[in-house]
C-alpha positions in Angstrom: -103.7 31.2 8.7 -104.3 27.8 10.0 -101.6 26.2 7.5 -99.1 28.8 8.5 -99.7 28.0 12.2 -99.3 24.3 11.5 -96.1 24.8 9.6 -94.8 26.9 12.5 -95.7 24.1 14.9 -94.0 21.5 12.7 -90.9 23.4 12.7 -90.9 24.1 16.4 -91.7 20.3 17.1 -88.6 19.3 14.7 -86.5 21.5 16.8 -87.6 20.0 19.9 -87.0 16.5 18.7 -83.5 17.3 17.6 -82.9 19.0 21.0 -83.9 16.0 22.8 -81.8 13.6 20.6 -78.7 15.9 20.9 -79.2 16.1 24.8 -79.6 12.4 25.0 -76.4 11.6 22.9 -74.1 14.0 24.9 -75.0 12.4 28.3 -74.6 9.2 30.3 -75.7 5.8 28.8 -78.9 5.8 30.8 -79.9 9.1 29.8 -79.0 8.5 26.2 -81.2 5.4 26.0 -84.0 7.2 27.7 -83.7 10.2 25.6 -83.7 8.2 22.3 -86.7 6.0 23.5 -88.5 9.3 24.2 -88.4 10.4 20.6 -91.3 8.3 19.2 -93.3 8.9 22.5 -92.7 12.7 21.9 -93.8 12.5 18.2 -97.0 10.8 19.2 -97.7 13.1 22.1 -97.4 16.2 19.9 -99.9 14.8 17.4 -102.0 12.5 19.6 -105.3 14.2 18.9 -105.1 13.7 15.2 -104.6 9.9 15.0 -107.2 7.3 15.1 -107.7 5.3 18.3 -104.6 3.2 18.7 -106.0 -0.2 17.6 -107.5 1.7 14.6 -104.5 3.6 13.5 -102.1 2.3 10.8 -99.4 4.7 11.8 -99.4 3.7 15.4 -99.7 0.0 14.6 -96.6 0.0 12.5 -94.5 2.5 14.4 -95.6 1.0 17.8 -94.2 -2.4 16.5 -90.9 -0.8 15.6 -90.7 0.9 18.9 -91.4 -2.5 20.8 -88.8 -4.4 18.8 -86.2 -1.6 19.5 -87.0 -1.3 23.3 -87.3 -5.1 24.2 -84.4 -6.0 21.7 -82.0 -3.6 23.3 -83.1 -4.3 26.9 -82.8 -8.2 26.3 -79.9 -8.1 24.0 -77.6 -10.1 26.5 -80.4 -12.7 27.1 -80.9 -13.2 23.4 -77.2 -13.9 22.7 -77.2 -16.3 25.6 -79.9 -18.4 23.9 -77.5 -19.1 20.9 -80.0 -19.1 18.3 -82.8 -21.1 20.0 -86.1 -20.5 18.3 -84.5 -18.7 15.3 -82.5 -19.7 12.1 -79.4 -17.7 13.2 -77.3 -16.5 16.1 -76.0 -13.1 16.1 -73.7 -11.2 18.4 -73.6 -7.4 18.3 -71.2 -5.1 20.0 -72.5 -2.6 22.5 -71.9 0.1 19.8 -73.8 -1.8 17.2 -76.7 -2.6 19.7 -77.1 1.0 20.6 -76.9 2.1 16.9 -79.6 -0.4 16.1 -81.7 0.9 19.1 -81.2 4.5 17.8 -82.1 3.5 14.2 -85.5 1.9 15.3 -86.4 4.8 17.7 -85.6 7.4 14.9 -87.4 5.5 12.1 -90.4 5.3 14.3 -90.3 8.8 15.5 -90.0 10.3 11.9 -92.8 8.1 10.8 -95.2 9.1 13.5 -94.3 12.7 13.2 -94.6 13.0 9.4 -98.1 11.3 9.5 -99.2 13.4 12.5 -98.2 16.6 10.9 -100.0 15.8 7.7 -103.1 14.9 9.6 -102.8 18.0 11.7 -102.6 20.2 8.5 -105.5 18.5 6.8 -107.9 18.1 9.9 -108.6 19.8 13.1 -108.2 18.2 16.6 -110.8 15.9 17.9 -112.0 14.6 14.3 -110.6 11.2 14.8 -112.9 8.5 15.8 -111.7 7.6 19.3 -114.7 5.5 20.4 -117.1 4.1 17.8 -119.9 1.5 18.4 -121.1 -0.4 15.4 -122.7 -3.5 14.3 -122.6 -4.7 10.7 -125.4 -6.4 8.7 -124.4 -10.0 7.8 -123.4 -11.0 4.3 -125.5 -12.9 2.0 -125.1 -16.7 1.6 -123.6 -16.5 -1.7 -121.0 -14.2 -0.4 -120.1 -16.7 2.4 -119.8 -19.3 -0.3 -117.6 -17.3 -2.4 -115.0 -17.1 0.4 -114.5 -20.9 -0.2 -112.8 -20.0 -3.6 -109.4 -19.0 -2.3 -109.3 -22.2 -0.2 -110.1 -24.4 -3.2 -107.4 -22.6 -5.2 -104.8 -23.2 -2.4 -105.7 -26.8 -1.8 -105.6 -27.5 -5.7 -102.2 -25.9 -5.9 -100.6 -27.6 -2.9 -102.5 -31.0 -3.2 -104.2 -32.8 -0.5 -101.5 -35.4 -0.1 -98.8 -32.7 0.7 -101.2 -31.0 3.1 -101.5 -34.3 5.1 -98.0 -35.7 5.0 -94.7 -34.6 3.3 -91.0 -35.0 3.9 -89.9 -31.2 3.6 -91.1 -28.4 5.7 -91.9 -26.3 2.7 -94.5 -27.2 0.0 -93.2 -28.4 -3.4 -95.4 -25.5 -4.9 -93.8 -22.8 -2.7 -92.3 -21.1 -5.7 -95.6 -20.9 -7.7 -97.7 -17.8 -7.9 -100.4 -19.3 -5.8 -98.0 -21.0 -3.6 -96.2 -17.8 -2.8 -99.4 -15.8 -1.9 -101.2 -18.9 -0.3 -100.0 -18.4 3.1 -100.9 -14.7 3.2 -104.2 -15.3 1.6 -105.2 -18.1 4.0 -104.3 -15.7 7.0 -106.2 -12.9 5.4 -109.3 -15.2 5.0 -109.3 -15.9 8.7 -110.0 -12.2 9.3 -112.8 -12.3 6.6 -114.2 -15.3 8.2 -114.1 -13.7 11.8 -116.0 -10.9 10.3 -118.6 -13.2 8.8 -118.9 -15.1 12.2 -119.5 -11.8 14.1 -122.2 -10.6 11.6 -124.3 -13.9 11.0 -126.3 -16.4 12.7 -127.9 -19.7 12.2 -126.9 -21.8 9.1 -124.7 -19.1 7.6 -122.6 -19.1 10.8 -122.3 -22.9 10.8 -121.1 -22.6 7.2 -118.5 -19.9 8.3 -117.3 -22.3 10.9 -116.8 -25.1 8.4 -114.8 -22.7 6.1 -112.8 -21.6 9.1 -112.0 -25.1 9.8 -110.7 -25.6 6.2 -108.4 -22.4 6.3 -107.1 -23.5 9.7 -106.2 -26.9 8.5 -104.2 -25.3 5.6 -102.4 -23.1 8.1 -101.8 -25.9 10.6 -100.3 -28.0 7.8 -97.9 -25.1 7.1 -96.5 -25.3 10.6 -95.3 -21.6 10.5 -95.9 -18.8 12.8 -99.2 -18.1 10.9 -100.7 -20.9 12.8 -100.2 -18.9 16.0 -102.0 -15.9 14.4 -105.4 -17.7 13.8 -106.8 -16.6 17.1 -106.0 -12.9 17.0 -106.9 -12.7 13.3 -110.3 -14.3 14.0 -111.0 -12.1 16.9 -110.0 -9.0 14.9 -112.4 -10.0 12.2 -115.2 -10.4 14.8 -114.4 -7.0 16.3 -114.6 -5.4 12.9 -118.1 -6.8 12.4 -119.3 -5.7 15.9 -117.5 -3.3 18.3 -118.8 -4.5 21.7 -117.3 -5.4 25.1 -117.3 -9.1 24.2 -115.5 -8.6 20.9 -112.9 -6.3 22.5 -112.3 -9.0 25.2 -112.1 -11.5 22.5 -109.2 -9.6 20.9 -107.4 -9.6 24.1 -108.0 -13.5 24.6 -107.0 -13.9 20.9 -103.7 -12.2 21.6 -103.1 -14.4 24.5 -103.7 -17.6 22.6 -101.5 -16.4 19.8 -98.6 -16.1 22.3 -99.4 -19.6 23.6 -99.3 -21.1 20.3 -95.9 -19.7 19.2 -93.9 -22.7 20.9 -96.2 -25.1 19.0 -95.3 -23.8 15.5 -91.5 -24.0 16.6 -92.1 -27.7 17.5 -93.6 -28.4 14.2 -90.7 -26.8 12.4 -88.3 -29.2 14.1 -90.3 -32.4 13.0 -88.9 -35.1 10.8 -92.0 -35.2 8.9 -94.5 -32.5 8.1 -98.2 -32.0 7.4 -101.4 -32.3 9.3 -100.9 -36.0 10.3 -97.4 -35.6 12.0 -98.3 -32.2 13.4 -101.5 -33.6 15.1 -99.5 -36.4 16.7 -96.9 -33.7 17.8 -99.6 -31.5 19.2 -101.2 -34.4 21.0 -98.0 -34.9 23.1 -97.1 -31.3 23.4 -96.9 -29.9 26.9 -97.0 -26.0 27.4 -95.2 -26.5 30.8 -92.2 -27.8 28.9 -92.3 -25.3 26.1 -89.1 -23.3 25.5 -90.7 -19.9 26.1 -87.5 -18.0 25.6 -87.0 -19.6 22.2 -90.5 -18.3 21.2 -89.6 -14.9 22.5 -86.3 -15.1 20.4 -88.4 -16.1 17.4 -89.7 -12.5 17.3 -86.9 -10.4 19.0 -84.2 -11.9 16.8 -85.4 -9.1 14.4 -83.2 -6.8 16.6 -79.9 -8.5 16.0 -81.0 -9.1 12.3 -81.5 -5.4 11.7 -78.2 -4.6 13.5 -76.2 -7.2 11.5 -77.7 -5.9 8.2 -77.1 -2.3 8.9 -73.7 -2.5 10.8 -72.1 -5.8 9.9 -69.8 -6.7 7.1 -72.5 -6.8 4.5 -72.4 -4.1 1.7 -75.6 -2.9 0.1 -75.6 -0.3 -2.7 -77.9 2.5 -3.5 -78.9 0.6 -6.7 -80.0 -2.4 -4.6 -82.5 -0.1 -2.8 -84.0 1.1 -6.1 -84.5 -2.5 -7.2 -86.0 -3.4 -3.9 -88.4 -0.4 -4.1 -89.4 -1.0 -7.7 -93.0 -2.5 -7.8 -92.6 -4.3 -11.1 -91.9 -8.0 -11.2 -88.6 -9.5 -9.8 -87.4 -10.6 -13.2 -87.9 -7.3 -14.7 -86.5 -5.3 -11.8 -83.3 -7.4 -11.6 -84.3 -8.7 -8.0 -83.1 -12.3 -8.6 -79.6 -11.1 -9.5 -79.1 -9.3 -6.1 -81.3 -11.4 -3.9 -78.5 -14.0 -2.9 -76.4 -11.2 -1.6 -79.2 -9.8 0.7 -79.1 -12.7 3.2 -77.3 -13.2 6.5 -77.2 -17.0 6.0 -79.1 -19.6 3.9 -82.2 -19.3 6.0 -82.2 -15.7 7.1 -82.7 -12.6 4.8 -81.5 -9.2 5.6 -84.0 -6.8 7.3 -85.7 -3.9 5.3 -84.8 -1.3 7.9 -81.3 -2.6 8.1 -80.9 -2.4 4.4 -81.8 1.3 4.4 -79.4 2.0 7.2 -76.6 0.0 5.6 -76.5 2.5 2.8 -76.9 5.7 5.2 -79.1 7.7 7.2 -80.5 9.6 4.2 -82.3 6.6 2.8 -83.7 5.9 6.3 -85.0 9.4 6.9 -86.4 9.8 3.3 -88.2 6.4 3.5 -89.6 7.1 7.0 -90.9 10.4 5.7 -92.6 8.6 2.6 -93.9 6.0 4.9 -95.4 8.6 7.3 -97.0 10.3 4.3 -98.5 7.1 3.1 -99.8 6.1 6.5 -101.4 9.4 6.9 -103.4 8.6 3.7 -104.2 5.2 5.1 -105.2 6.6 8.4 -107.7 8.9 6.7 -108.9 6.0 4.4 -109.4 3.8 7.5 -111.3 6.7 9.3 -113.7 7.1 6.2 -114.3 3.4 6.0 -115.2 3.1 9.7 -117.6 6.0 9.5 -119.0 5.0 6.2 -119.7 1.4 7.0 -116.9 -0.5 5.0 -115.3 -1.8 8.0 -113.9 -4.9 6.4 -111.7 -2.8 4.2 -110.5 -0.8 7.3 -109.4 -4.1 8.8 -107.7 -5.1 5.5 -105.8 -1.9 5.5 -104.7 -2.1 9.1 -103.9 -5.8 8.6 -101.7 -5.1 5.7 -100.0 -2.4 7.6 -99.2 -4.9 10.4 -97.8 -7.4 7.9 -95.6 -4.6 6.4 -94.1 -3.9 9.9 -93.2 -7.5 10.4 -91.7 -7.8 7.0 -89.5 -4.7 7.7 -87.8 -6.1 10.6 -87.4 -9.8 9.5 -87.4 -9.9 5.8 -86.0 -8.1 2.7 -87.1 -4.5 2.0 -88.7 -5.7 -1.3 -90.9 -8.1 0.6 -92.1 -5.3 2.9 -92.6 -2.8 0.0 -94.9 -5.5 -1.7 -97.3 -5.3 1.3 -97.6 -1.5 0.8 -98.1 -2.1 -2.8 -100.9 -4.4 -2.1 -102.4 -1.9 0.3 -102.4 0.9 -2.2 -103.7 -1.3 -5.0 -106.5 -2.6 -2.7 -107.7 0.8 -1.7 -107.4 2.4 -5.2 -109.3 -0.7 -6.6 -112.2 -0.2 -4.2 -112.3 3.5 -4.9 -112.5 2.7 -8.6 -115.1 0.1 -8.2 -117.2 2.5 -6.0 -116.9 5.3 -8.6 -117.9 3.2 -11.6 -120.7 1.3 -9.7 -122.3 4.6 -8.5 -121.7 6.3 -11.7 -125.1 6.7 -13.6 -125.3 4.9 -16.9 -125.8 6.6 -20.2 -129.5 5.7 -20.3 -129.9 7.1 -16.7 -128.2 10.3 -17.8 -130.4 10.7 -20.9 -133.5 10.1 -18.8 -132.4 12.6 -16.2 -131.8 15.1 -19.0 -135.2 14.4 -20.6 -136.8 14.9 -17.2 -135.0 18.2 -16.7 -136.1 19.4 -20.2 -139.8 18.4 -19.5 -139.6 20.3 -16.2 -138.2 23.5 -17.8 -140.8 23.4 -20.4 -143.6 23.2 -17.8 -142.0 25.9 -15.8 -141.8 28.2 -18.9 -145.6 27.3 -19.6 -146.6 28.5 -16.2 
């Protein structure tokens, strides 16, 4: 009975969503914009009791990001054009029709994702089962675990080389195309979260060791001069929050977000340097004045996602359905044929096409199907995060939420294949953890034999009685 009721609710909710969309598109421009913007909000409101708290919900993290890019990008479209590419690698002008179509695309994609995830959660669980307010504190890691967190840092430094970290002529590292070079930046950023987690759950000498390792990873990110440098405060604060949910750590996340916003202009300054690395960047940072920073350029560095999506979806570029299949294929780029099509999936030498735009370039069917599949996957992740939080594996909950956030960023500024890889990493990480737990908790053959022997002895004693 419950399933039939939920299916009926889903059908009714779909009808409401389509009615709002139809009403919006047949009225004035203002009502059209307001009606389209209401779609994700309505999808959330209908299922709000079934999601985790917003900061613990992969669905709302990803879809909320798409919503913000759509609303702010459309509202500031004229301002972004007037910047003439400052803070980004491209200057794109969209017509009014293309801008509204891009806005509609992002709102629809966000709404379908939220709605699909919410309906699946609604069918699987009753209302009120999501952990809206949890207080926790985590036991600190062993010293050997903290020491092992230095291994990725050593691998990254060995691959890049200390001389290139300190000073180099080019913005990118010479090892950028190698395996460790390609994952080094993401790995270093992820370790900042882990070290924040260790910092929040340790004290004394172990905390001092955590700070030393944090300085090492932060130096690597600093030498890269990318936007990941600006993410250091928020990532560290999130890790501390995962270790201990308290008023101080929640306030720390807010402060970390503010510091991340402040550091964005610094990364743009580094990118424009004639030489690169820790030494020239440190000299540049010493003379940097936040009062003189080009804040609009920093905003454009993020909101340029909106015109990139629009140009990808509704510009002169032609993307084929076969290109989407290659992008969705999780096997290596060589085997999938990615490197044959990758040169075509760029707006210029420095700007790749955006994943959401690639889907829309082929048509609305791929957009809706991908959003439905994404919503289904994120509902699975939502449940996994919930179980990790309640079961004590909070670092894995943070990992899943973090990978979801990176996926959302990749979908609006990078190729679809790059975004899908984040989802692949997410699924592999969760399945690997489940497999590890299964085999570690599975009793050995000797234990099973001893248990069977004990059961036979017990049965014999009971029969003797």
